[in-house]
C-alpha positions as CSV (number, residue, x, y, z in Angstrom):
1,M,-0.2,-21.7,165.3
2,N,-3.8,-22.1,163.6
3,K,-5.5,-19.0,163.0
4,M,-4.0,-16.9,161.0
5,S,-5.3,-13.4,159.1
6,V,-4.3,-13.5,156.1
7,K,-5.5,-15.8,153.3
8,K,-4.4,-16.7,149.4
9,D,-4.2,-13.4,147.2
10,D,-4.2,-11.0,149.8
11,L,-2.0,-8.8,148.8
12,V,0.3,-7.4,151.9
13,V,3.6,-6.2,153.1
14,V,6.5,-7.5,154.6
15,L,7.2,-5.4,158.2
16,S,10.6,-7.3,158.8
17,G,13.1,-8.9,157.8
18,K,15.4,-8.2,154.8
19,D,12.4,-8.0,152.6
20,A,11.2,-5.5,155.2
21,G,8.6,-2.8,152.7
22,K,8.6,-5.3,150.0
23,Q,4.8,-5.8,149.0
24,G,2.9,-8.9,147.2
25,K,0.6,-11.6,146.7
26,V,-0.4,-14.3,149.2
27,L,0.9,-17.5,146.9
28,S,-0.1,-20.0,149.5
29,V,-0.7,-20.5,153.2
30,M,0.6,-23.1,155.5
31,P,-1.3,-22.8,159.0
32,K,0.1,-25.4,160.9
33,S,3.7,-24.0,160.6
34,G,2.3,-20.5,160.5
35,K,4.2,-19.7,157.4
36,V,3.1,-18.0,154.3
37,V,5.4,-17.8,150.7
38,V,4.4,-14.4,148.8
39,E,5.1,-13.8,145.0
40,K,9.0,-12.0,144.8
41,V,9.7,-12.5,148.5
42,N,12.3,-14.0,150.3
43,V,13.6,-15.6,146.7
44,V,15.7,-18.4,147.6
45,S,18.4,-20.4,145.0
46,R,18.3,-23.6,144.3
47,H,21.0,-26.4,143.2
48,Q,18.7,-28.9,140.4
49,K,19.7,-32.1,138.8
50,P,18.3,-32.9,135.9
51,R,15.7,-35.4,136.7
52,R,14.6,-36.8,133.3
53,Q,16.8,-37.5,129.7
54,G,16.7,-34.0,128.2
55,Q,15.5,-32.3,131.0
56,E,17.8,-29.1,132.0
57,G,19.4,-28.5,135.6
58,G,20.9,-25.5,137.1
59,I,20.2,-22.8,139.8
60,I,16.5,-22.3,140.5
61,R,14.7,-19.2,141.9
62,R,11.9,-19.3,144.3
63,E,10.1,-18.0,147.0
64,A,10.3,-19.6,150.2
65,P,7.9,-19.6,153.4
66,I,8.5,-16.8,155.8
67,Y,6.6,-16.1,159.6
68,A,2.5,-15.3,158.7
69,C,3.8,-12.3,161.7
70,K,5.8,-11.0,159.2
71,V,3.4,-9.7,157.0
72,M,-0.1,-8.0,157.5
73,R,-2.6,-7.0,155.0
74,V,-2.6,-4.7,152.7
75,C,-6.6,-2.3,152.7
76,P,-7.0,-2.2,148.8
77,K,-9.1,1.0,149.8
78,C,-6.8,2.8,151.9
79,G,-4.0,1.3,151.0
80,K,-2.4,1.3,154.3
81,P,-1.2,-2.3,155.9
82,T,-3.6,-2.7,158.8
83,R,-5.0,-5.4,160.8
84,P,-8.6,-7.3,159.3
85,G,-11.1,-6.9,161.7
86,H,-14.6,-8.9,161.4
87,K,-18.7,-7.6,160.2
88,L,-21.8,-9.9,160.3
89,L,-23.5,-9.0,158.2
90,A,-27.8,-9.2,157.9
91,D,-27.9,-12.2,156.4
92,G,-25.1,-13.8,158.7
93,Q,-22.0,-13.9,156.9
94,K,-19.1,-12.9,158.3
95,V,-16.6,-10.5,156.6
96,R,-13.3,-9.3,156.9
97,V,-13.1,-5.0,157.4
98,C,-10.0,-2.6,157.3
99,K,-9.6,-1.1,161.1
100,K,-8.3,2.5,160.1
101,C,-10.6,2.8,157.2
102,G,-14.0,0.5,157.5
103,A,-14.0,-1.1,154.2
104,D,-14.4,-4.8,153.6
105,I,-11.6,-6.7,152.5
């Protein structure tokens, strides 16, 4: 799965799983594995040992990747989850558009 409809800094909503319905910003995209990391979604706990002198160990909470097919882009204009369509502008630039309201995203 190399082609993905979401990019970094997009606002997305989670469609299924334990975090269904939550919204967050995409922090990173991994096209080879077809996964994305979303802010405040799929938070896991990791036990970390101190590596250097003076560094604290403990339980670290951070976001784990989820499959990109479980998230959908939210249109900034209408506020609804939508699949982005594409439109060519007069100058040859390709932009993403909302399928529901037609606004540029």
